[in-house]
C-alpha positions as CSV (number, residue, x, y, z in Angstrom):
1,M,51.1,-31.0,62.4
2,A,51.7,-28.8,59.5
3,R,50.9,-29.8,55.6
4,T,54.1,-29.9,53.7
5,D,52.3,-30.3,50.4
6,D,50.9,-26.5,50.6
7,D,53.1,-23.5,50.6
8,V,51.7,-20.3,52.4
9,D,51.5,-17.7,49.8
10,A,53.2,-14.2,50.0
11,A,49.9,-12.4,50.7
12,L,49.2,-14.6,53.6
13,L,52.7,-14.4,54.7
14,A,52.4,-10.5,54.6
15,R,49.3,-10.5,56.5
16,I,50.6,-12.7,59.4
17,H,53.7,-10.5,59.6
18,Q,51.7,-7.5,60.0
19,L,49.7,-9.4,62.6
20,Y,52.9,-9.7,64.7
21,G,54.3,-6.4,63.9
22,R,50.8,-5.0,65.0
23,Q,50.8,-6.8,68.1
24,S,54.2,-5.6,69.3
25,H,53.6,-1.9,68.7
26,L,50.3,-2.3,70.5
27,I,51.4,-4.1,73.9
28,D,54.7,-1.7,73.8
29,G,52.4,1.2,73.2
30,G,50.0,0.7,76.1
31,F,47.0,-0.3,74.0
32,A,46.2,-3.4,76.1
33,R,42.4,-4.0,74.8
34,E,43.8,-3.7,71.1
35,W,46.6,-6.0,71.8
36,A,44.1,-8.5,73.4
37,Q,41.7,-8.2,70.2
38,T,44.7,-10.0,68.3
39,F,43.8,-13.0,69.9
40,T,40.4,-14.9,69.5
41,P,37.9,-14.5,72.2
42,D,39.1,-17.5,74.2
43,G,42.7,-17.2,73.0
44,E,45.5,-18.4,75.5
45,F,49.0,-17.1,76.2
46,C,51.0,-19.6,77.9
47,S,54.5,-18.5,79.3
48,P,57.0,-20.1,82.3
49,S,57.6,-16.3,82.7
50,Y,54.1,-16.2,84.3
51,P,52.3,-18.2,87.1
52,A,49.6,-19.5,84.9
53,P,48.1,-19.2,81.3
54,V,46.3,-16.1,80.6
55,T,43.0,-16.8,78.7
56,G,40.2,-14.8,77.0
57,T,40.1,-10.9,76.0
58,D,39.6,-9.7,79.2
59,A,42.4,-11.4,80.8
60,L,44.8,-11.0,78.1
61,E,43.8,-7.3,78.2
62,A,44.8,-6.8,82.0
63,F,48.0,-8.8,81.4
64,A,49.1,-6.3,78.4
65,G,48.1,-3.7,80.9
66,R,50.2,-4.7,83.6
67,F,53.3,-5.3,81.2
68,Y,53.0,-1.6,80.1
69,V,52.7,0.0,83.5
70,G,55.3,-2.1,84.8
71,A,57.8,-1.0,82.4
72,R,56.6,2.7,82.9
73,D,57.0,2.5,86.7
74,A,60.4,1.1,85.9
75,G,61.5,4.1,84.2
76,E,61.7,1.9,81.1
77,V,60.6,1.6,77.5
78,H,60.0,-2.1,76.6
79,R,60.1,-3.5,72.9
80,H,58.9,-6.7,71.4
81,V,61.5,-7.7,68.8
82,I,60.1,-10.6,66.6
83,T,62.2,-12.1,63.9
84,N,62.6,-15.4,62.1
85,V,58.8,-15.9,61.6
86,A,58.0,-19.2,60.0
87,V,54.4,-20.0,59.0
88,D,53.3,-23.6,58.0
89,R,49.7,-24.4,57.0
90,V,48.0,-26.8,59.1
91,D,44.8,-26.6,57.3
92,D,42.6,-24.0,55.4
93,D,41.9,-22.3,58.6
94,T,44.6,-22.8,60.9
95,L,48.4,-22.0,60.6
96,R,51.3,-22.8,62.8
97,V,53.7,-19.6,63.4
98,R,57.2,-20.1,65.1
99,A,59.2,-17.2,65.6
100,Y,62.2,-15.6,68.0
101,L,61.0,-12.9,70.6
102,Q,63.2,-10.8,72.3
103,I,61.9,-8.3,74.7
104,V,64.3,-5.1,75.2
105,A,64.2,-2.7,78.0
106,T,65.4,0.8,77.6
107,A,66.0,3.0,80.6
108,R,64.7,6.4,79.8
109,G,67.7,8.3,79.2
110,G,70.1,5.1,79.8
111,A,71.2,2.0,78.1
112,S,69.5,-0.8,76.5
113,R,69.3,-4.4,77.9
114,L,67.9,-7.6,76.9
115,V,65.1,-8.8,79.5
116,R,64.7,-12.1,77.8
117,F,65.3,-14.1,74.5
118,T,62.4,-16.6,73.7
119,T,60.5,-18.3,71.0
120,I,57.0,-18.4,70.3
121,D,54.9,-21.2,68.9
122,D,51.4,-19.9,68.0
123,R,48.2,-21.6,66.6
124,V,46.6,-19.1,64.3
125,V,43.4,-19.2,63.2
126,R,41.1,-17.7,60.5
127,H,38.3,-15.7,62.3
128,G,36.0,-14.1,59.8
129,D,38.1,-12.2,57.5
130,T,41.1,-12.0,59.4
131,W,43.6,-14.0,61.4
132,L,44.0,-14.4,65.2
133,V,46.2,-16.1,67.7
134,D,44.4,-18.9,69.3
135,R,47.1,-20.0,71.4
136,R,50.7,-18.8,72.1
137,T,53.3,-20.8,73.8
138,V,56.3,-19.2,74.8
139,A,59.6,-20.9,75.5
140,R,62.6,-19.3,77.3
141,D,66.0,-19.7,76.2
142,D,67.4,-19.7,79.4
143,A,65.0,-22.3,80.9
């Protein structure tokens, strides 16, 4: 449960927004290893769009690589669009971050279409001097 007595300051909020922006650019740009490294070494990605949770840096890297290659092979560019980011402090080293995530596909030379609209509910933890996603839970709006 998030603490209600402690606001997240502007500097931390900016760092978290930067993390989420960077994640989107990395996965969409084919930088699978770098995307995986935005999660803790044993980080977990849970989504009903996929058959099982993805856990750990190597598995997350493979997952992100398949996402990029799948889009490329389909002749599309996929973009993650994250909005309505809400950050709550759980404790000094843990945040709860909720946001809306749209995945948009654009056919090369063609129109864009919404692939899916989801919400994400993340546990983000301090890892040394940075913040990393420890667990991402995705919920699809069409489920």
